[in-house]
C-alpha positions as CSV (number, residue, x, y, z in Angstrom):
1,M,36.9,5.5,-7.2
2,N,33.4,7.1,-7.3
3,T,31.2,8.7,-4.7
4,F,27.7,9.7,-5.6
5,D,27.3,13.0,-7.5
6,K,25.1,15.6,-5.7
7,T,24.0,16.9,-9.1
8,K,22.3,13.7,-9.9
9,P,19.0,12.6,-8.3
10,V,18.5,10.1,-5.5
11,A,15.5,7.9,-5.6
12,I,13.7,7.2,-2.3
13,G,10.8,5.0,-1.3
14,S,9.2,3.1,1.6
15,D,6.3,1.2,2.7
16,H,4.1,2.2,5.7
17,A,6.6,1.0,8.3
18,G,9.3,3.2,6.8
19,Y,7.2,6.3,5.9
20,E,8.3,8.5,8.8
21,Y,12.0,7.5,8.2
22,K,11.7,8.1,4.5
23,T,10.4,11.6,5.2
24,V,13.3,12.4,7.6
25,L,15.9,10.9,5.2
26,A,14.5,12.8,2.2
27,D,14.7,16.1,4.1
28,M,18.2,15.3,5.3
29,L,19.3,14.5,1.7
30,R,17.8,17.7,0.4
31,E,19.5,19.7,3.1
32,A,22.8,18.1,2.1
33,G,22.3,19.3,-1.5
34,Y,20.8,16.3,-3.2
35,T,17.8,16.3,-5.5
36,V,15.4,13.7,-4.2
37,K,12.8,11.8,-6.3
38,D,10.3,10.5,-3.8
39,F,8.4,7.4,-5.0
40,G,6.2,7.2,-1.9
41,T,4.4,6.0,0.1
42,N,3.0,9.2,1.3
43,S,1.2,8.2,4.4
44,P,1.5,5.6,7.3
45,D,-1.5,3.6,5.8
46,S,-0.7,0.0,5.0
47,V,0.7,-0.6,1.6
48,D,2.7,-3.3,-0.3
49,Y,6.5,-2.6,-0.3
50,P,7.1,-3.9,-3.9
51,D,4.9,-1.1,-5.2
52,F,7.6,1.3,-4.0
53,A,10.7,-0.8,-4.2
54,H,10.2,-1.5,-8.0
55,P,9.9,2.2,-9.0
56,V,13.0,3.2,-7.0
57,S,15.0,0.3,-8.4
58,S,13.8,1.1,-12.0
59,A,14.8,4.7,-11.6
60,V,18.4,3.7,-10.5
61,E,18.5,0.9,-13.1
62,N,17.6,3.3,-16.0
63,G,19.7,6.2,-14.9
64,E,16.8,8.5,-13.8
65,A,18.5,8.4,-10.4
66,E,22.1,7.7,-9.5
67,W,21.4,5.8,-6.3
68,G,18.5,5.0,-4.0
69,V,17.2,4.6,-0.5
70,L,14.5,2.1,0.5
71,V,13.0,1.8,3.9
72,C,10.7,-0.9,5.4
73,G,10.2,-2.6,8.7
74,S,13.1,-5.1,8.4
75,A,14.6,-3.9,5.1
76,N,14.4,-7.5,3.8
77,G,11.4,-7.1,1.6
78,V,12.6,-4.0,-0.2
79,A,16.1,-5.4,-0.6
80,I,14.8,-8.7,-2.0
81,T,12.5,-6.8,-4.4
82,A,15.2,-4.3,-5.5
83,N,17.7,-7.0,-6.2
84,K,15.4,-8.6,-8.8
85,H,16.4,-5.7,-11.0
86,Q,19.5,-6.2,-13.2
87,G,22.2,-3.8,-12.3
88,I,20.8,-3.1,-8.8
89,R,23.0,-4.0,-5.8
90,A,20.8,-3.3,-2.8
91,A,22.3,-3.7,0.6
92,I,20.7,-3.8,4.0
93,A,22.5,-1.8,6.6
94,W,21.8,-1.4,10.3
95,Q,25.0,0.4,11.2
96,E,27.4,2.8,9.5
97,D,30.3,0.4,8.9
98,I,27.9,-2.0,7.1
99,A,26.8,0.8,4.8
100,Q,30.4,1.8,4.1
101,L,31.5,-1.8,3.3
102,A,28.5,-2.1,1.0
103,R,29.8,0.8,-1.0
104,Q,33.5,0.1,-0.7
105,H,33.4,-3.6,-1.6
106,N,30.1,-4.2,-3.3
107,N,29.5,-0.9,-5.2
108,A,25.9,-1.0,-3.8
109,N,23.6,1.5,-5.4
110,I,20.6,1.2,-3.1
111,I,20.7,1.3,0.7
112,C,17.9,-0.5,2.6
113,I,17.1,0.7,6.1
114,P,15.3,-1.4,8.7
115,A,13.0,1.2,10.4
116,R,11.8,-1.1,13.1
117,F,15.3,-2.0,14.4
118,I,17.3,1.3,14.4
119,P,16.6,4.8,15.7
120,T,16.1,7.7,13.3
121,P,19.5,9.3,14.0
122,E,21.3,6.0,13.2
123,A,19.3,5.8,9.9
124,E,20.5,9.3,9.0
125,A,24.1,8.4,9.8
126,I,23.9,5.2,7.7
127,V,22.5,7.0,4.7
128,N,25.2,9.7,5.0
129,A,27.9,7.1,5.3
130,F,26.6,5.3,2.2
131,A,26.3,8.5,0.2
132,T,29.8,9.6,1.0
133,T,31.8,6.4,0.8
134,P,33.4,5.6,-2.6
135,F,33.7,2.2,-4.3
136,E,37.2,1.0,-4.0
137,G,37.4,-0.8,-7.3
138,G,40.4,-3.0,-7.9
139,R,39.9,-6.6,-6.7
140,H,36.3,-5.6,-5.7
141,A,35.5,-4.6,-9.3
142,T,36.2,-8.1,-10.5
143,R,33.9,-9.6,-7.8
144,V,31.1,-7.1,-8.5
145,G,31.4,-7.9,-12.2
146,K,30.6,-11.5,-11.4
147,M,27.4,-10.7,-9.6
148,A,25.0,-10.3,-12.5
149,C,23.1,-13.3,-13.9
150,M,23.1,-13.0,-17.7
């Protein structure tokens, strides 16, 4: 059963709606001892979420980062974009237990946060729960192994 390794980088990115949350979450992760690779955006000016979701997903996909965090208004856009990448299992979470189940049962490697629907402290708790919850393996490993389209 694996939890994320603090010695390996975390990729993070957001669109304009998630910019403030991304900044808070990146600081929280650094304070917890993670190295954070921030793929932007770097202001609240309007941008297109795929421009940030793809680089985060690519970093996780190619091993540049072990896992990732994406934030947008609803989390749907970044999750849909991230899940286009082979080997990415991006999950939307709006409460801690959803994040834990995404790790335990689905071995999710990117957590997607809906900034317009949860308060900042809840976003921090969700990311922390995701980061510290191991994948259970076992019967779940078989199921996760059937997810990829090859």
